[in-house]
Steps between C-alpha positions, in 0.01 A plus 500: 500500500159341469187637663334260742125457538498682834590821318233460233223345707440145617403259224302286746487205263260212578766267643643747756361661811197424717211307345204724559205451265616622160798662676267778608570703816460335839274684744520351852290776657138402444387846611699661218375309195492748211449303181248375248577135580621344823621139488489297821608143567285261700734202558238283670428137409342349812173469309627240254344154495773312313839638387625800697767744386302802377649699788801539272285631215546873569880473498503297181258732320701805602823345378338397171351847458846653474507357148225753419655804671449723203676816615378853438374437150229251591427194284406546136262239355517508121177299461302761692725792403495604865774572752378347824595610853698816417684587820412869476128417507462177700667488840548154651642423843568176683403520868646166602308221667219474749626353826422128514486318834566129458192279567283803587259538209279769651789724605676455166180576309444806718847627411429451128170687535678784679748538214228511234306755703811719513541477123137591439517789748794636299293490181722239334406181318580201724684214330550211742742214434404172666530269673214255476153605388375549855681836496215626283275485809674788683550686172124512439432578868727805465263653243220557752568872555603563140175348374298703749646812335526394138252219442512120494736273308457211258759223522656347190683176580745310276538154654480125445294463817174651621631574852144511635524263796304630797669289766712187493613324820420820688720711269335810352807701397699257285586537134188308399267765645595853385224543242238379747624749758503773232143425391388547860627859508223756443736714291555219247222505237599186311777280369622397154687173550702406192708191426326266746550143380550128545475300821478762771490520876154659481189282496189571292352684798787746487423590139132537581580722797739711293241561229237580762735760649568675170773303323540452126718190451678414176758233421795549267324301226182703538700825476679382187166411341343836589798720416647786698249769402199283589657414836566866575139580416393272786686718753293795630610807304641800684532324834802539727700182447724313739708238316637190671733281295590152616802387300347152472242654267777467243592163356776326697701469179578871546436529876624185676606685813180482699354285774187375321569480124214411266545408136288662232571857610538836331793608289654842549324704232155369591533652846671818379222568251236449767682733738564762232133496404395525864721807552306673221165391643531668840743607772730238654521579872706209632706203387648195662700217346538185705623141527843537339711234674845531340654183642289291261643683196878513484490681165336806654240505222203528736633805681591665169145435375356655817719809472429539128124471550506762775723742311292477185172525691622812680596645164148443366337635817683830485478536124122470542527780758684717248853452632 
């Protein structure tokens, strides 16, 4: 008589069970977060100016991330000769989603901020799955108390767009404004804005304002000309880094599932090498990844890219910490 898996332990293969991020444990009690990383969804897309649908980003990224549910052994990278994210040394939980109230931007943003504050209070690294890029506004707001205790943050942005609009048609909290709102925070010391390119929604005045408020702006072509090490050298060394990744920073040939695609974007390894170098340069204290809109990509490639970037970035973050 054969032995079934219930007698030997659940296999928990990627295509079965509940799609938490990386098939890591679900923690619904935000007062009981006990982990190194806490992943939270922010399924909010009321801030979009053209194609909506990023509200379904967190679900799609979680489902795609099951492909990379490594199990107890972690993920061995033969190029680096490193096993990343060993389960006995890096604890990851998924705390579900912030509560989103349809059409109510301020309440929804407040709920996102509350979730990030809970993660920070627990001493975990917040990883927030958007949603449109406006969800970065409450994420950065949530760092107020943390920065009062531990020092300010420097924001590193991967994006096709500057997102530095002050106000448009009376709107100050849309997905065109998060970096402007971030620059206004006294606990944000500067911004490194990478991948900005082509015809954009930001006028010349926006670029001038961004530079005046502490931004270093580089296009994809400028980054390729400089090289990764020279780009990293432009980022203040030893700062506490918050990383915000807009999936449209990547080229739409590999990331078509987004509301505002822009040709001429990054390829996968360009971003991974930047992120890996950043993890060695100073502590990463927060991450969000936004603007995955799965209905525009029926192959699922965009969500897989998002999950792969996050998994590999987390691996580099904790390897740099000695885990």
